[in-house]
C-alpha positions in Angstrom: 357.8 142.1 87.7 354.5 141.8 85.9 356.2 139.8 83.2 357.8 137.5 85.8 354.4 137.0 87.4 352.9 136.1 84.1 355.7 133.6 83.4 355.2 132.0 86.8 351.4 131.8 86.3 352.0 130.2 82.9 354.4 127.6 84.3 351.9 126.9 87.1 349.2 126.4 84.5 351.3 124.1 82.4 352.2 122.1 85.5 348.5 121.8 86.4 347.7 120.7 82.8 350.4 118.1 83.0 349.2 116.8 86.3 345.6 116.8 85.0 346.6 114.9 81.9 348.6 112.4 83.9 345.6 111.9 86.2 343.3 111.4 83.3 345.8 108.9 81.7 346.0 107.0 85.0 342.2 106.9 85.3 341.9 105.7 81.7 344.6 103.1 82.3 342.8 101.9 85.4 339.5 101.7 83.5 341.2 99.7 80.7 342.7 97.3 83.3 339.3 96.6 84.8 338.0 95.7 81.3 340.6 93.0 81.0 339.4 89.4 81.7 339.9 88.2 85.3 342.5 85.7 84.1 344.6 88.5 82.8 344.1 90.8 85.8 345.1 88.1 88.2 348.1 86.8 86.3 351.0 86.5 88.8 353.5 89.3 88.5 356.4 87.7 90.4 357.5 84.2 91.6 356.2 85.0 95.0 352.7 85.3 93.6 353.1 82.3 91.3 351.1 79.3 92.5 352.0 75.7 91.7 355.0 74.2 89.8 357.1 74.1 92.9 359.3 71.4 91.4 360.8 73.9 89.0 360.2 77.3 90.6 360.3 76.4 94.3 363.0 77.8 96.6 366.4 76.7 95.3 365.1 75.1 92.1 367.1 75.6 88.9 364.5 77.8 87.0 363.9 80.0 90.0 367.7 80.6 90.4 368.0 81.3 86.7 365.2 83.9 86.8 366.3 85.6 90.1 370.0 85.7 89.1 369.2 86.7 85.5 371.4 83.9 84.2 369.1 82.8 81.5 369.6 80.2 78.7 367.3 79.1 76.0 364.3 77.3 77.5 361.4 75.1 76.4 358.4 75.2 78.8 356.4 72.1 78.2 353.0 71.6 79.9 349.3 71.4 79.5 347.1 74.5 78.8 346.7 76.9 81.7 349.7 75.5 83.7 351.6 78.8 83.8 354.0 78.8 80.7 353.1 82.3 79.5 353.0 83.6 83.0 356.5 82.4 83.7 357.7 84.0 80.5 356.2 87.3 81.6 357.8 87.1 85.0 361.1 86.5 83.2 360.4 89.6 81.1 359.8 91.7 84.3 363.1 90.6 85.9 365.6 90.2 83.1 367.9 93.0 81.9 367.5 91.7 78.4 365.1 93.1 75.8 361.9 91.0 75.8 359.8 90.2 72.7 356.7 88.0 72.7 356.0 86.0 69.6 353.1 83.7 68.5 353.5 80.4 66.7 349.9 80.8 65.5 349.9 84.2 63.8 353.6 84.5 62.8 355.3 83.2 59.7 358.9 82.9 58.4 358.9 86.5 57.3 358.2 87.8 60.8 360.7 85.4 62.3 363.5 86.8 60.1 362.5 90.4 60.8 362.7 89.8 64.6 366.0 88.0 64.3 367.5 90.9 62.3 366.2 93.4 64.9 367.7 91.3 67.7 371.1 91.2 65.9 371.1 95.0 65.4 370.1 95.6 69.1 372.9 93.4 70.3 375.5 95.3 68.2 374.1 98.7 69.3 373.3 98.2 73.0 375.4 95.0 73.7 372.3 93.4 75.2 370.6 90.2 74.3 367.0 89.7 73.3 364.7 87.3 75.1 362.3 85.9 72.5 359.2 84.2 73.9 357.6 82.0 71.3 354.1 80.8 72.4 353.0 77.5 70.9 356.4 76.9 69.3 355.2 73.5 68.1 353.1 75.3 65.5 356.3 76.5 63.7 357.4 74.2 60.9 361.0 73.1 60.4 362.0 76.0 58.3 360.7 78.5 60.8 362.4 76.8 63.7 365.7 76.6 61.7 365.6 80.4 61.4 366.1 80.7 65.2 369.1 78.3 65.3 372.1 80.5 64.3 370.9 83.3 66.6 370.5 81.0 69.5 374.0 79.6 68.8 375.6 83.0 68.6 373.9 84.2 71.8 372.0 87.0 70.0 368.7 85.7 71.4 367.6 83.7 74.4 364.7 81.6 73.1 361.9 80.7 75.5 359.4 78.4 73.8 356.1 77.3 75.2 354.4 74.2 74.0 351.6 71.8 74.9 353.1 69.1 72.7 356.1 66.8 73.4 359.1 68.8 72.3 361.0 65.6 71.4 358.6 65.4 68.3 357.7 69.0 67.7 361.0 70.9 68.2 364.0 70.5 66.0 366.6 68.3 67.6 369.3 71.0 67.0 367.3 73.6 68.7 366.2 71.2 71.4 369.8 70.3 72.2 370.7 73.9 72.8 367.7 74.5 75.2 366.8 73.4 78.7 363.4 71.7 78.9 361.3 72.4 81.9 358.1 70.3 82.4 355.1 71.9 83.9 352.3 69.8 85.4 348.6 70.5 85.4 347.7 72.6 88.4 346.0 70.7 91.3 342.4 71.5 92.4 343.8 73.0 95.6 346.1 75.3 93.5 343.1 76.5 91.6 340.9 77.0 94.6 343.8 79.1 96.2 344.0 81.2 93.1 340.3 81.8 92.9 340.1 82.8 96.6 342.7 85.4 95.9 340.4 87.1 93.3 337.6 87.3 95.9 339.7 89.3 98.4 341.8 91.4 95.9 339.6 94.4 95.2 342.3 96.0 93.0 342.9 93.1 90.5 340.0 90.7 91.3 336.4 91.6 92.1 335.9 95.2 93.4 332.5 94.1 94.9 331.7 91.4 97.4 331.2 87.9 96.1 329.8 85.0 98.1 330.6 81.5 97.0 331.1 78.4 99.1 334.4 76.4 99.2 332.4 73.4 97.8 331.5 75.3 94.7 335.0 76.6 94.2 336.2 73.0 94.4 333.6 72.1 91.8 335.0 74.8 89.5 338.5 73.6 90.1 337.6 70.0 89.2 335.8 71.2 86.1 338.9 73.2 85.0 341.0 70.0 85.1 344.3 71.8 86.0 343.8 74.7 83.6 344.0 78.1 85.5 342.5 80.0 82.6 339.4 77.8 82.5 339.0 78.2 86.3 339.3 82.0 86.1 336.9 82.2 83.1 334.3 80.0 84.8 334.4 81.9 88.0 334.1 85.2 86.2 331.1 84.0 84.2 329.4 82.7 87.3 329.9 86.0 89.1 328.6 87.9 86.0 325.3 86.0 86.1 324.9 85.7 89.8 322.1 87.7 91.5 322.9 90.2 94.3 321.5 89.8 97.8 320.2 92.6 100.0 323.7 93.7 100.9 324.7 94.0 97.2 327.0 90.9 97.3 326.9 88.6 94.3 325.8 85.2 95.5 326.9 82.1 93.5 324.5 79.3 94.1 324.7 75.7 92.8 322.1 76.7 90.1 324.2 79.7 89.1 327.3 77.5 88.7 325.4 74.9 86.6 324.3 77.7 84.2 327.8 79.0 84.0 329.2 75.6 83.3 326.6 75.1 80.6 327.6 78.4 78.9 331.3 77.7 79.3 330.8 74.3 77.5 330.1 76.2 74.3 333.8 77.1 74.0 336.1 75.0 71.9 338.4 72.9 74.1 340.9 71.0 72.1 341.7 68.8 75.1 338.2 68.0 76.1 334.8 66.7 74.9 334.3 69.6 72.4 337.5 68.5 70.6 335.8 65.2 69.7 332.4 66.8 69.1 333.7 69.3 66.6 336.0 66.9 64.7 333.1 64.5 64.5 330.9 67.3 63.1 333.6 68.1 60.6 334.0 64.6 59.3 330.3 63.9 59.2 329.7 67.1 57.2 332.3 66.1 54.6 330.8 62.6 54.5 327.4 64.1 53.9 328.8 66.2 51.0 328.1 69.5 52.8 331.1 71.8 52.1 329.6 74.8 53.9 329.1 73.0 57.2 332.5 71.3 56.8 334.2 74.7 56.3 332.4 76.1 59.3 333.6 73.3 61.6 337.1 73.7 60.1 337.0 77.4 61.0 335.9 76.5 64.6 338.9 74.2 65.0 341.4 76.7 63.5 340.1 79.5 65.6 340.1 77.3 68.7 343.8 76.5 68.4 343.5 73.0 67.1 346.8 71.4 65.8 346.5 71.8 62.0 348.4 68.5 61.5 345.7 66.7 63.5 343.1 68.1 61.1 345.2 67.2 58.1 345.6 63.6 59.4 341.9 63.2 59.8 341.4 64.5 56.2 343.8 61.8 54.9 341.9 59.1 56.8 338.6 60.4 55.5 339.8 60.4 51.9 340.1 56.6 52.1 337.3 55.9 54.6 334.4 57.7 52.9 335.6 58.3 49.4 338.1 55.7 48.5 337.9 54.4 44.9 334.9 56.6 44.1 337.5 59.3 43.6 341.1 58.0 44.0 342.4 61.6 43.5 340.9 62.4 46.9 343.7 60.6 48.8 346.4 62.3 46.6 344.9 65.7 47.4 344.6 64.9 51.1 348.3 63.7 51.4 349.5 66.7 49.5 347.5 68.9 51.9 349.0 67.3 54.9 352.5 67.8 53.5 351.7 71.4 52.7 350.4 72.0 56.2 353.6 70.6 57.6 355.8 72.8 55.4 353.8 76.0 55.6 352.2 76.1 59.0 349.5 78.5 60.2 348.1 81.0 59.3 348.7 80.2 55.6 347.9 76.5 56.1 344.2 77.4 56.6 343.9 77.8 52.9 345.3 74.3 52.2 343.0 72.8 54.8 340.0 74.6 53.3 340.9 73.5 49.8 341.2 69.9 50.8 338.0 70.1 52.9 336.0 71.4 49.9 337.5 68.9 47.5 336.6 66.0 49.8 333.1 67.4 50.6 332.2 67.7 46.9 333.8 64.3 45.9 331.6 61.2 45.2 331.4 59.0 48.3 332.0 55.3 48.9 332.9 53.4 52.0 333.7 50.2 50.1 337.4 50.5 51.0 336.5 50.7 54.7 334.1 47.8 54.4 336.5 45.6 52.5 339.4 45.9 55.0 337.1 45.5 58.0 335.5 42.4 56.7 338.8 40.9 55.7 340.2 41.7 59.2 337.2 40.1 60.8 337.9 36.9 58.9 341.5 36.9 59.7 340.8 37.3 63.4 337.9 34.8 63.7 339.0 32.0 61.3 342.0 29.8 61.0 345.2 31.2 59.4 344.7 29.3 56.1 347.8 28.5 54.1 348.8 30.4 51.0 347.6 28.4 47.9 350.4 26.5 46.3 350.0 28.2 42.9 350.8 31.6 44.6 354.0 30.5 46.3 357.4 31.3 45.0 359.8 28.3 44.3 363.3 29.7 44.6 364.8 26.2 45.3 364.5 22.8 43.6 363.1 21.3 46.7 360.3 23.8 46.9 359.5 23.4 43.2 359.4 19.6 43.8 356.9 20.1 46.6 354.5 21.9 44.2 355.3 25.5 45.0 354.2 27.7 42.1 352.6 24.8 40.2 349.7 25.9 38.0 350.5 29.6 38.5 348.9 31.6 35.6 350.6 34.9 34.6 347.9 37.6 34.4 349.5 39.5 31.5 349.2 36.4 29.3 345.5 36.9 29.2 343.6 39.4 27.0 341.6 40.8 30.0 344.8 41.0 32.1 343.4 38.5 34.6 343.6 34.7 34.9 339.9 34.0 35.7 340.4 30.4 36.5 343.2 30.9 39.1 342.0 31.1 42.7 344.0 33.6 44.8 342.1 33.2 48.1 342.6 30.1 50.3 340.3 27.3 49.3 338.3 27.7 52.5 337.4 31.3 51.5 336.7 30.6 47.8 334.1 33.0 46.5 334.4 35.5 49.4 333.8 39.1 48.3 335.2 41.9 50.4 335.3 44.8 48.0 331.8 45.8 47.0 331.7 49.1 45.2 328.4 50.8 45.3 326.3 51.1 42.1 325.5 54.8 42.0 324.6 56.9 39.0 
């Protein structure tokens, strides 16, 4: 009997320990949840909580039926930042019977793509279930990476859900695009964003677990500032609450002055669709122009970390190679074009090295804007002056009539001259004789 009692006490003790550990885990989990950003805590968990995009997820709409009935096919979700692409993917993950794997077009390369495809194939053979692969920013994958998905999409091994802010007609392989249904998401309206923010004010579990006072006018101001991006709205509201002073009742009060300060702080972020996009690319180019490789690399890093399209950066590098270096170092254009091709083939994250190399080369190269000045001055003459006829000596004479009219008369073949140039032959129209467009700088 004594032994039986000891066993019962031990079992009771073990049960208590299990319950205590479970309670501690739950408490830790709850604490971790509160540490998440407001945008993450308030992310909709079901279609009923999802706000906006009623054209595609409203009652009876195709995407809603596909999700609710678990009849999925490969999808491309195309829309601006903060419109709900990732949220829709997570809702699909919560409702589908398939295995769900999130994937990033920013941090993943061809090696990771192939590994996941192999795992999905093995999972289907073992469990007879498909894998839903969510690829965020699929436009960042190059052609080779996208091609790796194709056979698995065709065989039904995976259901591909790609999210992109770029036009899939240009950024997604046509073969992959033809096997996917494209759903277009629109920027959220200001009313949508205000509704979402009001939800955080009354949801003590997921939103603010203390009272917050903010007028509808200031919420509308945040919504207008966010320009349809839910994440920007959430982050701005959270920042405003964090710096707001508490009143006598302990409620955080967001005033107009508080919101102005929050908006000023929020403007420090890199926004590839807003003013900072232009500010930072301007700083990048001007740093290269000023032969400052350290500053140029810093602004390059800001763009990469901020999610800028690497091909946009590469194109600007190509333009700069001619605009600010030109004939001072003709190799600069060759390096820039090679870098752009490499970025297209490799993609991020490896392409950061290519962009950095091209940036440093251009920043340390000799500078000249003579190419820019030459073409701009010539264009100005073309637009402001008459369209003067081509001098007769420069015209071809493929027929006897044209030769009889003087076409090609007095043409001088440059290679017949020791200097490789016929100095006496005028190649500009007579009215522009002596005009100089290309004026290379005389620098030591």
